[in-house]
Every structure is written in structure tokens, then in C-alpha cells.
Biopython code that builds the backbone (N, CA, C, O; Angstrom):
import numpy as np
from Bio.PDB.StructureBuilder import StructureBuilder

atoms = [
    (1, "MET", "N", (0.785, -1.360, -0.137)),
    (1, "MET", "CA", (-0.193, -0.276, -0.065)),
    (1, "MET", "C", (0.813, 0.847, 0.175)),
    (1, "MET", "O", (0.431, 1.807, -0.493)),
    (2, "SER", "N", (1.929, 1.146, 0.835)),
    (2, "SER", "CA", (2.454, 2.301, 0.735)),
    (2, "SER", "C", (3.528, 2.982, -0.220)),
    (2, "SER", "O", (4.085, 4.074, -0.106)),
    (3, "LEU", "N", (3.664, 1.862, -1.336)),
    (3, "LEU", "CA", (4.222, 1.892, -2.550)),
    (3, "LEU", "C", (3.346, 2.805, -3.369)),
    (3, "LEU", "O", (3.647, 3.903, -3.838)),
    (4, "MET", "N", (2.047, 2.058, -3.467)),
    (4, "MET", "CA", (0.902, 2.784, -4.445)),
    (4, "MET", "C", (0.771, 4.322, -3.549)),
    (4, "MET", "O", (0.460, 5.271, -4.269)),
    (5, "VAL", "N", (0.934, 4.573, -2.387)),
    (5, "VAL", "CA", (0.592, 6.190, -1.749)),
    (5, "VAL", "C", (2.048, 6.969, -2.165)),
    (5, "VAL", "O", (1.931, 8.151, -2.485)),
    (6, "ASN", "N", (3.215, 6.461, -2.176)),
    (6, "ASN", "CA", (4.327, 7.012, -2.246)),
    (6, "ASN", "C", (4.691, 7.724, -3.994)),
    (6, "ASN", "O", (5.155, 8.810, -4.344)),
    (7, "VAL", "N", (4.247, 6.581, -4.726)),
    (7, "VAL", "CA", (4.102, 7.131, -6.143)),
    (7, "VAL", "C", (2.911, 7.940, -6.796)),
    (7, "VAL", "O", (2.810, 8.352, -7.952)),
    (8, "GLY", "N", (2.096, 8.043, -5.800)),
    (8, "GLY", "CA", (0.555, 8.742, -6.308)),
    (8, "GLY", "C", (-0.645, 8.506, -6.840)),
    (8, "GLY", "O", (-1.655, 9.147, -7.130)),
    (9, "TYR", "N", (-0.070, 6.885, -6.911)),
    (9, "TYR", "CA", (-1.474, 6.020, -7.677)),
    (9, "TYR", "C", (-2.587, 5.828, -6.702)),
    (9, "TYR", "O", (-3.658, 5.369, -7.098)),
    (10, "LEU", "N", (-2.315, 6.299, -4.868)),
    (10, "LEU", "CA", (-3.644, 6.401, -4.355)),
    (10, "LEU", "C", (-2.901, 7.310, -2.914)),
    (10, "LEU", "O", (-1.789, 7.419, -2.397)),
    (11, "ARG", "N", (-4.339, 7.851, -2.689)),
    (11, "ARG", "CA", (-3.993, 8.639, -1.638)),
    (11, "ARG", "C", (-4.646, 7.672, 0.020)),
    (11, "ARG", "O", (-5.543, 6.873, 0.287)),
    (12, "MET", "N", (-3.691, 8.282, 0.646)),
    (12, "MET", "CA", (-3.902, 7.512, 2.163)),
    (12, "MET", "C", (-5.737, 7.813, 2.282)),
    (12, "MET", "O", (-6.340, 6.754, 2.452)),
    (13, "GLU", "N", (-6.448, 8.779, 2.233)),
    (13, "GLU", "CA", (-7.887, 9.101, 2.494)),
    (13, "GLU", "C", (-8.488, 8.288, 1.270)),
    (13, "GLU", "O", (-9.642, 8.086, 1.648)),
    (14, "GLU", "N", (-8.377, 7.795, 0.207)),
    (14, "GLU", "CA", (-8.983, 6.788, -0.637)),
    (14, "GLU", "C", (-8.865, 5.516, 0.125)),
    (14, "GLU", "O", (-9.767, 4.679, 0.100)),
    (15, "VAL", "N", (-7.476, 5.314, 0.983)),
    (15, "VAL", "CA", (-8.181, 3.599, 1.255)),
    (15, "VAL", "C", (-9.388, 3.308, 1.691)),
    (15, "VAL", "O", (-10.158, 2.556, 1.094)),
    (16, "PRO", "N", (-9.725, 4.099, 3.157)),
    (16, "PRO", "CA", (-10.956, 3.242, 3.570)),
    (16, "PRO", "C", (-11.969, 3.084, 2.744)),
    (16, "PRO", "O", (-12.822, 2.241, 3.021)),
    (17, "GLY", "N", (-12.063, 3.778, 1.698)),
    (17, "GLY", "CA", (-13.257, 3.511, 0.272)),
    (17, "GLY", "C", (-13.217, 2.660, -0.558)),
    (17, "GLY", "O", (-14.065, 2.475, -1.431)),
    (18, "ILE", "N", (-11.946, 1.869, -0.330)),
    (18, "ILE", "CA", (-11.609, 0.615, -1.281)),
    (18, "ILE", "C", (-12.421, -0.599, -0.725)),
    (18, "ILE", "O", (-12.318, -1.072, 0.407)),
    (19, "PRO", "N", (-13.256, -1.020, -1.738)),
    (19, "PRO", "CA", (-14.071, -1.964, -1.481)),
    (19, "PRO", "C", (-12.802, -3.409, -0.914)),
    (19, "PRO", "O", (-11.702, -3.568, -1.443)),
    (20, "ARG", "N", (-13.164, -3.976, -0.161)),
    (20, "ARG", "CA", (-12.499, -5.377, 0.170)),
    (20, "ARG", "C", (-13.289, -6.650, 0.890)),
    (20, "ARG", "O", (-14.249, -6.467, 1.639)),
    (21, "LEU", "N", (-12.754, -7.974, 0.563)),
    (21, "LEU", "CA", (-13.743, -8.489, 0.775)),
    (21, "LEU", "C", (-13.618, -8.862, 2.453)),
    (21, "LEU", "O", (-12.595, -8.673, 3.110)),
    (22, "ALA", "N", (-14.590, -9.298, 2.858)),
    (22, "ALA", "CA", (-14.927, -9.339, 4.111)),
    (22, "ALA", "C", (-14.332, -10.851, 5.182)),
    (22, "ALA", "O", (-14.272, -11.195, 6.362)),
    (23, "ALA", "N", (-13.944, -11.430, 3.595)),
    (23, "ALA", "CA", (-13.388, -12.760, 4.293)),
    (23, "ALA", "C", (-11.966, -13.429, 3.441)),
    (23, "ALA", "O", (-11.841, -12.545, 2.594)),
    (24, "THR", "N", (-11.268, -14.046, 3.259)),
    (24, "THR", "CA", (-10.578, -14.414, 2.355)),
    (24, "THR", "C", (-11.502, -15.406, 1.252)),
    (24, "THR", "O", (-11.175, -15.491, 0.068)),
    (25, "ARG", "N", (-11.923, -15.663, 1.454)),
    (25, "ARG", "CA", (-12.324, -16.209, 0.059)),
    (25, "ARG", "C", (-13.772, -15.374, -0.981)),
    (25, "ARG", "O", (-14.481, -14.420, -0.659)),
    (26, "ALA", "N", (-13.779, -16.171, -2.211)),
    (26, "ALA", "CA", (-14.503, -15.410, -2.964)),
    (26, "ALA", "C", (-16.023, -14.656, -2.661)),
    (26, "ALA", "O", (-16.947, -15.228, -2.083)),
    (27, "ALA", "N", (-16.069, -13.388, -3.127)),
    (27, "ALA", "CA", (-17.431, -13.152, -2.193)),
    (27, "ALA", "C", (-18.366, -12.387, -3.741)),
    (27, "ALA", "O", (-17.720, -11.734, -4.561)),
    (28, "LYS", "N", (-19.837, -12.602, -3.905)),
    (28, "LYS", "CA", (-20.496, -12.077, -4.815)),
    (28, "LYS", "C", (-20.478, -10.084, -4.580)),
    (28, "LYS", "O", (-20.827, -9.476, -3.569)),
    (29, "THR", "N", (-20.126, -9.691, -5.456)),
    (29, "THR", "CA", (-20.250, -8.295, -5.692)),
    (29, "THR", "C", (-20.734, -7.416, -6.409)),
    (29, "THR", "O", (-20.277, -7.564, -7.543)),
    (30, "ALA", "N", (-21.661, -6.273, -6.340)),
    (30, "ALA", "CA", (-22.341, -6.118, -7.644)),
    (30, "ALA", "C", (-21.151, -5.200, -8.487)),
    (30, "ALA", "O", (-20.171, -4.770, -7.879)),
    (31, "LEU", "N", (-21.268, -5.054, -9.355)),
    (31, "LEU", "CA", (-19.986, -4.443, -9.703)),
    (31, "LEU", "C", (-20.763, -3.178, -11.076)),
    (31, "LEU", "O", (-21.548, -3.494, -11.971)),
    (32, "PRO", "N", (-20.337, -2.130, -10.860)),
    (32, "PRO", "CA", (-20.853, -0.702, -11.289)),
    (32, "PRO", "C", (-20.383, -0.798, -12.800)),
    (32, "PRO", "O", (-19.510, 0.010, -13.116)),
    (33, "LEU", "N", (-20.837, -1.677, -13.788)),
    (33, "LEU", "CA", (-20.379, -1.828, -15.027)),
    (33, "LEU", "C", (-22.068, -2.066, -15.930)),
    (33, "LEU", "O", (-22.524, -3.182, -16.176)),
    (34, "LEU", "N", (-22.586, -1.088, -16.203)),
    (34, "LEU", "CA", (-23.924, -1.124, -16.762)),
    (34, "LEU", "C", (-23.632, -1.788, -18.076)),
    (34, "LEU", "O", (-22.573, -1.905, -18.692)),
    (35, "GLY", "N", (-25.189, -2.303, -18.416)),
    (35, "GLY", "CA", (-25.214, -3.265, -19.733)),
    (35, "GLY", "C", (-26.315, -2.310, -20.723)),
    (35, "GLY", "O", (-25.851, -1.451, -21.473)),
    (36, "ARG", "N", (-27.482, -2.508, -20.654)),
    (36, "ARG", "CA", (-28.117, -1.883, -22.119)),
    (36, "ARG", "C", (-28.898, -1.028, -21.452)),
    (36, "ARG", "O", (-29.042, -1.297, -20.259)),
    (37, "PRO", "N", (-29.591, 0.171, -21.963)),
    (37, "PRO", "CA", (-29.126, 0.527, -22.666)),
    (37, "PRO", "C", (-28.004, 1.434, -22.372)),
    (37, "PRO", "O", (-27.693, 1.689, -21.208)),
    (38, "THR", "N", (-27.299, 2.002, -23.529)),
    (38, "THR", "CA", (-25.990, 2.799, -23.089)),
    (38, "THR", "C", (-26.231, 4.010, -22.218)),
    (38, "THR", "O", (-25.628, 4.383, -21.212)),
    (39, "CYS", "N", (-27.389, 4.593, -22.931)),
    (39, "CYS", "CA", (-27.772, 5.850, -22.174)),
    (39, "CYS", "C", (-27.855, 5.902, -21.231)),
    (39, "CYS", "O", (-27.338, 6.952, -20.850)),
    (40, "MET", "N", (-28.488, 4.997, -19.959)),
    (40, "MET", "CA", (-28.509, 5.210, -18.712)),
    (40, "MET", "C", (-27.297, 5.656, -18.361)),
    (40, "MET", "O", (-27.207, 6.629, -17.612)),
    (41, "ALA", "N", (-26.272, 5.063, -18.808)),
    (41, "ALA", "CA", (-24.873, 5.487, -18.649)),
    (41, "ALA", "C", (-24.849, 7.341, -17.702)),
    (41, "ALA", "O", (-24.242, 7.720, -16.700)),
    (42, "ILE", "N", (-25.621, 7.911, -18.458)),
    (42, "ILE", "CA", (-25.404, 9.423, -18.508)),
    (42, "ILE", "C", (-25.946, 9.800, -16.838)),
    (42, "ILE", "O", (-25.280, 10.220, -15.892)),
    (43, "PRO", "N", (-27.298, 9.489, -16.917)),
    (43, "PRO", "CA", (-27.781, 9.734, -15.661)),
    (43, "PRO", "C", (-27.307, 8.788, -14.564)),
    (43, "PRO", "O", (-27.645, 9.158, -13.440)),
    (44, "ALA", "N", (-26.595, 7.641, -14.619)),
    (44, "ALA", "CA", (-25.664, 7.215, -13.519)),
    (44, "ALA", "C", (-24.655, 7.871, -13.550)),
    (44, "ALA", "O", (-24.357, 7.934, -12.358)),
    (45, "ALA", "N", (-23.675, 8.584, -14.267)),
    (45, "ALA", "CA", (-22.561, 9.343, -14.002)),
    (45, "ALA", "C", (-23.031, 10.595, -13.082)),
    (45, "ALA", "O", (-22.452, 10.977, -12.065)),
    (46, "LEU", "N", (-24.185, 11.144, -13.645)),
    (46, "LEU", "CA", (-24.552, 12.254, -13.133)),
    (46, "LEU", "C", (-24.544, 12.295, -11.611)),
    (46, "LEU", "O", (-23.972, 13.155, -10.941)),
    (47, "ALA", "N", (-25.336, 11.136, -11.085)),
    (47, "ALA", "CA", (-25.610, 10.896, -9.959)),
    (47, "ALA", "C", (-24.318, 10.074, -8.892)),
    (47, "ALA", "O", (-24.479, 10.162, -7.674)),
    (48, "VAL", "N", (-23.522, 9.578, -9.243)),
    (48, "VAL", "CA", (-22.318, 9.276, -8.975)),
    (48, "VAL", "C", (-20.718, 9.698, -9.362)),
    (48, "VAL", "O", (-19.627, 9.417, -8.866)),
    (49, "GLY", "N", (-21.052, 10.319, -10.227)),
    (49, "GLY", "CA", (-19.585, 10.778, -10.883)),
    (49, "GLY", "C", (-19.053, 10.107, -12.129)),
    (49, "GLY", "O", (-18.562, 10.735, -13.067)),
    (50, "VAL", "N", (-19.171, 8.902, -12.085)),
    (50, "VAL", "CA", (-18.464, 7.912, -13.133)),
    (50, "VAL", "C", (-19.185, 6.835, -13.025)),
    (50, "VAL", "O", (-19.531, 6.278, -11.983)),
    (51, "ALA", "N", (-19.492, 6.439, -14.476)),
    (51, "ALA", "CA", (-20.188, 5.124, -14.738)),
    (51, "ALA", "C", (-19.490, 4.538, -15.927)),
    (51, "ALA", "O", (-18.852, 5.098, -16.819)),
    (52, "SER", "N", (-19.698, 3.586, -15.774)),
    (52, "SER", "CA", (-19.049, 2.102, -17.226)),
    (52, "SER", "C", (-19.853, 1.536, -17.634)),
    (52, "SER", "O", (-20.555, 0.959, -16.803)),
    (53, "SER", "N", (-20.150, 1.399, -18.851)),
    (53, "SER", "CA", (-21.406, 1.022, -19.888)),
    (53, "SER", "C", (-20.706, -0.100, -20.849)),
    (53, "SER", "O", (-19.834, 0.294, -21.624)),
    (54, "LEU", "N", (-20.946, -1.044, -20.833)),
    (54, "LEU", "CA", (-20.948, -1.931, -21.939)),
    (54, "LEU", "C", (-21.313, -1.619, -23.643)),
    (54, "LEU", "O", (-20.702, -1.915, -24.670)),
    (55, "GLY", "N", (-22.488, -0.947, -23.417)),
    (55, "GLY", "CA", (-22.914, -0.262, -24.789)),
    (55, "GLY", "C", (-23.958, -1.382, -25.256)),
    (55, "GLY", "O", (-23.764, -2.588, -25.411)),
    (56, "CYS", "N", (-24.951, -0.740, -25.407)),
    (56, "CYS", "CA", (-26.034, -1.680, -26.504)),
    (56, "CYS", "C", (-25.972, -1.859, -27.597)),
    (56, "CYS", "O", (-25.204, -1.063, -28.137)),
    (57, "ILE", "N", (-26.491, -2.655, -28.353)),
    (57, "ILE", "CA", (-26.230, -3.426, -29.561)),
    (57, "ILE", "C", (-26.364, -1.927, -30.394)),
    (57, "ILE", "O", (-25.375, -1.554, -31.025)),
    (58, "GLY", "N", (-27.919, -0.854, -30.385)),
    (58, "GLY", "CA", (-28.037, -0.136, -30.613)),
    (58, "GLY", "C", (-27.070, 1.091, -31.011)),
    (58, "GLY", "O", (-26.985, 1.586, -32.135)),
    (59, "ASN", "N", (-26.444, 1.433, -29.998)),
    (59, "ASN", "CA", (-24.783, 2.172, -29.883)),
    (59, "ASN", "C", (-24.326, 1.764, -30.560)),
    (59, "ASN", "O", (-24.320, 2.491, -31.553)),
    (60, "ARG", "N", (-23.583, 0.436, -30.774)),
    (60, "ARG", "CA", (-22.886, -0.219, -31.310)),
    (60, "ARG", "C", (-23.106, 0.018, -32.881)),
    (60, "ARG", "O", (-22.344, 0.611, -33.644)),
    (61, "ALA", "N", (-24.134, -0.492, -33.131)),
    (61, "ALA", "CA", (-24.755, -0.378, -34.651)),
    (61, "ALA", "C", (-24.228, 1.363, -35.361)),
    (61, "ALA", "O", (-23.636, 1.597, -36.414)),
    (62, "TYR", "N", (-24.785, 2.444, -34.174)),
    (62, "TYR", "CA", (-24.796, 3.392, -35.077)),
    (62, "TYR", "C", (-22.865, 3.887, -34.816)),
    (62, "TYR", "O", (-22.322, 4.697, -35.568)),
    (63, "THR", "N", (-22.393, 3.455, -34.072)),
    (63, "THR", "CA", (-21.056, 4.179, -33.830)),
    (63, "THR", "C", (-19.833, 3.551, -34.136)),
    (63, "THR", "O", (-18.781, 4.187, -34.198)),
    (64, "ASP", "N", (-19.933, 2.035, -34.381)),
    (64, "ASP", "CA", (-18.764, 1.211, -34.647)),
    (64, "ASP", "C", (-17.900, 0.760, -33.507)),
    (64, "ASP", "O", (-16.839, 0.160, -33.676)),
    (65, "VAL", "N", (-18.542, 1.164, -32.015)),
    (65, "VAL", "CA", (-17.451, 0.673, -30.943)),
    (65, "VAL", "C", (-17.442, -0.516, -31.236)),
    (65, "VAL", "O", (-18.470, -1.177, -31.386)),
    (66, "ALA", "N", (-16.048, -1.046, -31.386)),
    (66, "ALA", "CA", (-16.075, -2.614, -31.294)),
    (66, "ALA", "C", (-16.289, -3.210, -29.972)),
    (66, "ALA", "O", (-16.210, -2.631, -28.888)),
    (67, "ASP", "N", (-16.587, -4.513, -30.209)),
    (67, "ASP", "CA", (-16.839, -5.717, -29.021)),
    (67, "ASP", "C", (-15.717, -5.179, -27.877)),
    (67, "ASP", "O", (-16.184, -4.885, -26.776)),
    (68, "ASP", "N", (-14.465, -5.056, -28.052)),
    (68, "ASP", "CA", (-13.767, -5.160, -27.079)),
    (68, "ASP", "C", (-13.196, -4.204, -26.219)),
    (68, "ASP", "O", (-12.171, -4.197, -25.538)),
    (69, "GLN", "N", (-14.243, -3.273, -26.442)),
    (69, "GLN", "CA", (-14.188, -1.794, -25.946)),
    (69, "GLN", "C", (-15.433, -1.319, -25.238)),
    (69, "GLN", "O", (-16.478, -1.943, -25.424)),
    (70, "PHE", "N", (-15.410, -0.232, -24.417)),
    (70, "PHE", "CA", (-16.534, -0.294, -23.510)),
    (70, "PHE", "C", (-16.816, 1.276, -23.260)),
    (70, "PHE", "O", (-16.012, 2.019, -23.824)),
    (71, "TYR", "N", (-17.849, 1.908, -22.491)),
    (71, "TYR", "CA", (-17.711, 3.316, -22.427)),
    (71, "TYR", "C", (-17.666, 3.762, -21.220)),
    (71, "TYR", "O", (-18.590, 3.291, -20.556)),
    (72, "ALA", "N", (-16.735, 4.744, -20.410)),
    (72, "ALA", "CA", (-16.618, 5.482, -19.018)),
    (72, "ALA", "C", (-17.093, 6.720, -19.299)),
    (72, "ALA", "O", (-16.670, 7.432, -20.209)),
    (73, "VAL", "N", (-18.163, 7.059, -18.363)),
    (73, "VAL", "CA", (-18.826, 8.550, -18.777)),
    (73, "VAL", "C", (-18.506, 8.889, -17.446)),
    (73, "VAL", "O", (-18.571, 8.113, -16.494)),
    (74, "ILE", "N", (-17.986, 10.660, -17.388)),
    (74, "ILE", "CA", (-17.894, 11.119, -16.671)),
    (74, "ILE", "C", (-18.619, 12.450, -16.473)),
    (74, "ILE", "O", (-18.883, 13.232, -17.386)),
    (75, "ALA", "N", (-18.900, 12.616, -15.225)),
    (75, "ALA", "CA", (-19.805, 13.796, -15.073)),
    (75, "ALA", "C", (-18.705, 15.302, -15.081)),
    (75, "ALA", "O", (-17.579, 15.538, -14.641)),
    (76, "GLY", "N", (-19.807, 16.135, -15.877)),
    (76, "GLY", "CA", (-18.851, 16.972, -16.546)),
    (76, "GLY", "C", (-18.599, 17.765, -15.077)),
    (76, "GLY", "O", (-17.392, 17.730, -14.834)),
    (77, "LYS", "N", (-19.118, 18.252, -14.345)),
    (77, "LYS", "CA", (-18.967, 18.872, -12.885)),
    (77, "LYS", "C", (-17.633, 18.258, -12.143)),
    (77, "LYS", "O", (-16.890, 18.980, -11.477)),
    (78, "ASP", "N", (-17.394, 16.764, -12.338)),
    (78, "ASP", "CA", (-15.912, 16.503, -12.159)),
    (78, "ASP", "C", (-14.714, 16.184, -13.243)),
    (78, "ASP", "O", (-13.626, 15.769, -12.843)),
    (79, "LEU", "N", (-14.939, 16.371, -14.427)),
    (79, "LEU", "CA", (-14.275, 16.340, -15.211)),
    (79, "LEU", "C", (-13.032, 17.080, -15.075)),
    (79, "LEU", "O", (-11.971, 16.479, -15.241)),
    (80, "THR", "N", (-13.046, 18.322, -14.791)),
    (80, "THR", "CA", (-11.855, 19.338, -14.347)),
    (80, "THR", "C", (-10.972, 18.437, -13.330)),
    (80, "THR", "O", (-9.836, 18.126, -13.691)),
    (81, "SER", "N", (-11.562, 17.916, -11.801)),
    (81, "SER", "CA", (-10.756, 16.976, -11.152)),
    (81, "SER", "C", (-9.953, 16.189, -11.821)),
    (81, "SER", "O", (-8.730, 16.308, -11.749)),
    (82, "VAL", "N", (-10.710, 15.050, -12.748)),
    (82, "VAL", "CA", (-10.608, 14.045, -13.132)),
    (82, "VAL", "C", (-9.064, 14.275, -14.351)),
    (82, "VAL", "O", (-8.035, 13.602, -14.296)),
    (83, "VAL", "N", (-9.322, 15.274, -15.236)),
    (83, "VAL", "CA", (-8.216, 15.725, -15.916)),
    (83, "VAL", "C", (-7.077, 16.199, -15.189)),
    (83, "VAL", "O", (-5.931, 15.887, -15.510)),
    (84, "ALA", "N", (-7.338, 16.900, -14.275)),
    (84, "ALA", "CA", (-6.172, 17.505, -13.395)),
    (84, "ALA", "C", (-5.109, 16.571, -12.297)),
    (84, "ALA", "O", (-4.160, 16.950, -11.611)),
    (85, "GLU", "N", (-5.746, 15.169, -12.479)),
    (85, "GLU", "CA", (-5.437, 14.210, -11.962)),
    (85, "GLU", "C", (-4.559, 13.179, -12.926)),
    (85, "GLU", "O", (-3.885, 12.321, -12.357)),
    (86, "MET", "N", (-4.556, 13.232, -14.005)),
    (86, "MET", "CA", (-4.262, 12.637, -15.310)),
    (86, "MET", "C", (-2.468, 12.341, -15.321)),
    (86, "MET", "O", (-1.953, 11.306, -15.744)),
    (87, "GLY", "N", (-1.853, 13.315, -14.849)),
    (87, "GLY", "CA", (-0.441, 13.426, -14.563)),
    (87, "GLY", "C", (0.154, 12.427, -13.486)),
    (87, "GLY", "O", (1.132, 11.680, -13.470)),
    (88, "THR", "N", (-0.858, 12.737, -12.593)),
    (88, "THR", "CA", (-0.445, 12.273, -11.160)),
    (88, "THR", "C", (-0.777, 10.471, -11.932)),
    (88, "THR", "O", (0.181, 9.713, -12.085)),
    (89, "ILE", "N", (-1.865, 10.142, -12.234)),
    (89, "ILE", "CA", (-2.215, 8.763, -12.533)),
    (89, "ILE", "C", (-1.214, 8.221, -13.383)),
    (89, "ILE", "O", (-0.913, 7.049, -13.159)),
    (90, "THR", "N", (-0.581, 8.859, -14.384)),
    (90, "THR", "CA", (-0.151, 8.230, -15.895)),
    (90, "THR", "C", (1.594, 8.198, -15.018)),
    (90, "THR", "O", (2.393, 7.383, -15.478)),
    (91, "SER", "N", (1.884, 8.748, -14.275)),
    (91, "SER", "CA", (3.181, 9.029, -13.625)),
    (91, "SER", "C", (3.202, 7.303, -12.211)),
    (91, "SER", "O", (3.927, 6.317, -12.074)),
    (92, "ALA", "N", (2.333, 7.690, -11.716)),
    (92, "ALA", "CA", (2.006, 6.253, -11.031)),
    (92, "ALA", "C", (1.964, 5.222, -11.653)),
    (92, "ALA", "O", (2.510, 4.214, -11.207)),
    (93, "ASN", "N", (1.549, 5.223, -12.399)),
    (93, "ASN", "CA", (1.042, 3.998, -13.300)),
    (93, "ASN", "C", (2.180, 3.250, -13.910)),
    (93, "ASN", "O", (2.281, 2.026, -13.835)),
    (94, "ALA", "N", (3.211, 4.187, -14.643)),
    (94, "ALA", "CA", (4.655, 4.027, -14.736)),
    (94, "ALA", "C", (5.289, 3.553, -13.855)),
    (94, "ALA", "O", (5.913, 2.590, -14.300)),
    (95, "ALA", "N", (5.527, 3.755, -12.518)),
    (95, "ALA", "CA", (6.336, 3.450, -11.398)),
    (95, "ALA", "C", (5.825, 2.267, -11.440)),
    (95, "ALA", "O", (6.586, 1.344, -11.734)),
    (96, "LEU", "N", (4.837, 2.065, -11.245)),
    (96, "LEU", "CA", (3.852, 0.698, -10.734)),
    (96, "LEU", "C", (4.326, -0.405, -11.884)),
    (96, "LEU", "O", (4.968, -1.379, -11.490)),
    (97, "THR", "N", (4.082, -0.298, -13.025)),
    (97, "THR", "CA", (4.743, -0.675, -13.988)),
    (97, "THR", "C", (5.949, -1.560, -14.017)),
    (97, "THR", "O", (6.073, -2.734, -14.365)),
    (98, "ASP", "N", (6.782, -0.705, -13.571)),
    (98, "ASP", "CA", (8.286, -0.689, -13.709)),
    (98, "ASP", "C", (8.453, -1.857, -12.758)),
    (98, "ASP", "O", (8.959, -2.919, -13.121)),
    (99, "TYR", "N", (7.868, -1.556, -11.126)),
    (99, "TYR", "CA", (7.755, -2.235, -10.000)),
    (99, "TYR", "C", (7.226, -3.793, -10.125)),
    (99, "TYR", "O", (7.612, -4.682, -9.367)),
    (100, "HIS", "N", (6.394, -3.963, -11.071)),
    (100, "HIS", "CA", (5.703, -4.907, -10.948)),
    (100, "HIS", "C", (6.556, -6.111, -12.114)),
    (100, "HIS", "O", (6.679, -7.309, -11.860)),
    (101, "LYS", "N", (6.943, -5.594, -13.083)),
    (101, "LYS", "CA", (7.858, -5.976, -14.035)),
    (101, "LYS", "C", (8.821, -6.527, -13.456)),
    (101, "LYS", "O", (8.849, -7.758, -13.494)),
    (102, "GLY", "N", (9.827, -5.855, -12.793)),
    (102, "GLY", "CA", (10.635, -6.516, -11.793)),
    (102, "GLY", "C", (10.169, -7.105, -11.125)),
    (102, "GLY", "O", (10.484, -8.138, -11.716)),
    (103, "ARG", "N", (9.481, -7.545, -10.099)),
    (103, "ARG", "CA", (8.715, -8.298, -8.957)),
    (103, "ARG", "C", (8.655, -9.454, -9.974)),
    (103, "ARG", "O", (9.509, -10.319, -9.783)),
    (104, "ARG", "N", (7.699, -9.676, -11.172)),
    (104, "ARG", "CA", (7.567, -10.634, -11.978)),
    (104, "ARG", "C", (8.719, -11.508, -12.289)),
    (104, "ARG", "O", (8.819, -12.716, -12.076)),
    (105, "ALA", "N", (9.899, -10.391, -13.034)),
    (105, "ALA", "CA", (11.108, -11.377, -13.400)),
    (105, "ALA", "C", (11.860, -11.565, -12.403)),
    (105, "ALA", "O", (12.861, -12.224, -12.681)),
    (106, "THR", "N", (11.731, -11.098, -10.873)),
    (106, "THR", "CA", (12.130, -12.087, -9.379)),
    (106, "THR", "C", (11.700, -13.264, -9.562)),
    (106, "THR", "O", (12.282, -14.324, -9.788)),
    (107, "LEU", "N", (10.237, -12.891, -9.402)),
    (107, "LEU", "CA", (9.572, -14.233, -9.111)),
    (107, "LEU", "C", (9.649, -15.516, -10.103)),
    (107, "LEU", "O", (9.345, -16.658, -9.757)),
    (108, "ALA", "N", (10.104, -15.141, -11.392)),
    (108, "ALA", "CA", (10.142, -16.404, -12.291)),
    (108, "ALA", "C", (11.221, -16.512, -12.299)),
    (108, "ALA", "O", (11.313, -17.530, -12.986)),
    (109, "SER", "N", (12.482, -16.168, -11.986)),
    (109, "SER", "CA", (13.868, -17.076, -11.788)),
    (109, "SER", "C", (13.801, -17.416, -10.317)),
    (109, "SER", "O", (14.830, -17.970, -9.930)),
    (110, "ALA", "N", (12.728, -17.209, -9.240)),
    (110, "ALA", "CA", (13.139, -18.399, -8.139)),
    (110, "ALA", "C", (12.711, -19.870, -8.070)),
    (110, "ALA", "O", (13.131, -20.593, -7.166)),
]
sb = StructureBuilder()
sb.init_structure("model")
sb.init_model(0)
sb.init_chain("A")
sb.init_seg("    ")
for serial, (resi, resn, name, xyz) in enumerate(atoms, 1):
    if name == "N":
        sb.init_residue(resn, " ", resi, " ")
    sb.init_atom(name, np.array(xyz, "f"), 0.0, 1.0, " ", f" {name:<3s}", serial, name[0])
structure = sb.get_structure()
């Protein structure tokens, strides 16, 4: 956890809000990934800030969105703060990529 905080991937104030399993076994959870219709992602994002949608067939027919893509919808009121964090997120992801690739190489050679 400290590495993720140190590189800016997470903030300590975010940690209490991270969902975790109550036990060390698999549990059913509700995913905030919407199905159809795609347009419901807009009011969902307005209600909670961000929503994801797999996209309905009608949307895919008109937009040519590929089957391996989905939508992430950000409420306009939250867009400025999301964009402001993009540099930190990109930098943190690069640092964590290096860390995990190094760890993977270490584990593979063990």
C-alpha cells in the first residue's frame, strides 16, 4: 500500500473507501458496470460521478464501437478534477509498471 501512496497512485484518504472482501474467500459483489441501454450511463454518471457501460447493440450499430471496447462516462462537474489528476495517474502507473515487471522477473527466476 505504501508504494502506491508514495508514487501517487492512491491517496491515504482513499484507502478506507476501497472495497475489500470481508473474508479471504471469493464473494459476490455488484459491479458498477452497466449493460443496456448505453444512455443510462449518463444519468448514472450524473448521480455518482463516473459510470461504465458495455454499450447496447443500438449504440454499437450507429457508432462502430468494437466488441472489445466499453464506455466510461464522467459527469461534467467532475471532469476538471479527473483531468487534473491525469499526470499523477500516468506517472504512478509508470512507476508501478516498473515495480511489477521487476517483481515478476524476480518471481520467475526464483
